[in-house]
N, C-alpha and C positions, 0 to 999 in steps of 0.2 A: 429403731423406728424405720419403717419403710420410707423410701424416697417419695416425695410429693412432686409429681410432674405437672408442669404448667407450660403448655406450648413448647418452646425451645429451651425450657429451663428445668433444672432439677433443684429442688429446695430440700435442704437437710438441716438438722439442728447444727448450730454453729460450734466451731472448735475454739472460737475466741471467748475470752472470759465473760464479757458482758453482753455479747450479741446473742439474739435468739436463733436467727437463721442465716445460713450461707446459701447463696444462689450460684449455681454452676451452669455453664453453657452445655446443653445436652449433646451437641455435636462434638465439641473439642474436649469437654470435661474440665475446662479451666474455670476457676472461681472468678465470678464477675463482681460480686458485692456481698455485703452482709447487711442485715437490717433487724430492727427491733432491739430493745434493751431488756435483758433479763431482770433487771432491778425494778421494772415498772409494769403496771397492768396495761392491758389493752381492752378495746371494746369487746371483740370476739375474735379468737384465733381460728381462722378458717382451716389452717393446716392441722391444728389440734394438739401439737406437742406441748404447748403452754396454755392449754385451756383452763388450767387451774388459776390463771391470772386474768381470766375474763371478768369484767365488771358489768357489762350490759347496761351501762348508765348513759342514756342519750344526751344528757346535759354535758357530761364529761367528754363525749365524742364531739359535741358541738364546740366545746372549748378547744379541743385538740385541733379541729379544723380552723378555728380563728387564729391559733398560734402557727399553724402549718399551712397557710393558704397560698403559698407559692407553688407553682407547677414546675417540677424539675424534669418532667417528661418520663417517657418509657424507654429503656429500663433504667430505674434509679432506686436507691434505697427508699427514698420518699414514696415512689410509686408503689413498690412492693409492700411497704408498711401500710399505706392507705388501703391497698387492695386486700391484703390478707390479715391485717390486725385491726384495722379500724373500719372496715366495711364501707368504703366510700360509696355513697349513693348520690349525693347532690354536692356540687362544688360551686365555688364562687366564679371560677373562670369558665367561659363558654367553651373553650377548647376541651377541657376535661369532661364537661357535661356532654358534649357531642360524642366523645370517645365512649362514655358509659352507655349512652343510648344505643350506639352501634353494637357495642358488646352485648347488651341485653337482647337486642332484636336479632342480630345476625350472628352472634357468637363468633366474631372474627378477630377480636383483639386478645 
């Protein structure tokens, strides 16, 4: 699979047994984190390697957000998972909502 580039990050399928993706710093090449669990489905995989596990069920996505409503910030496994596997659109916290609005309008995050 070709590398997926996002800003200063390179995202590749994980080498860990149960993780979907590993995230590497584009500049240093060092691994920063892993996210996603291969044993579970996601709303929609934006990267595409695990799109066979997409369920596109809005109620399941809503339930996911209820369970994972804490903001761990950027960059974190939580942030990458919400961004690339669960298609975060609206959040409970104002901070994330502001980031999403700026990202959509100015494409800066």
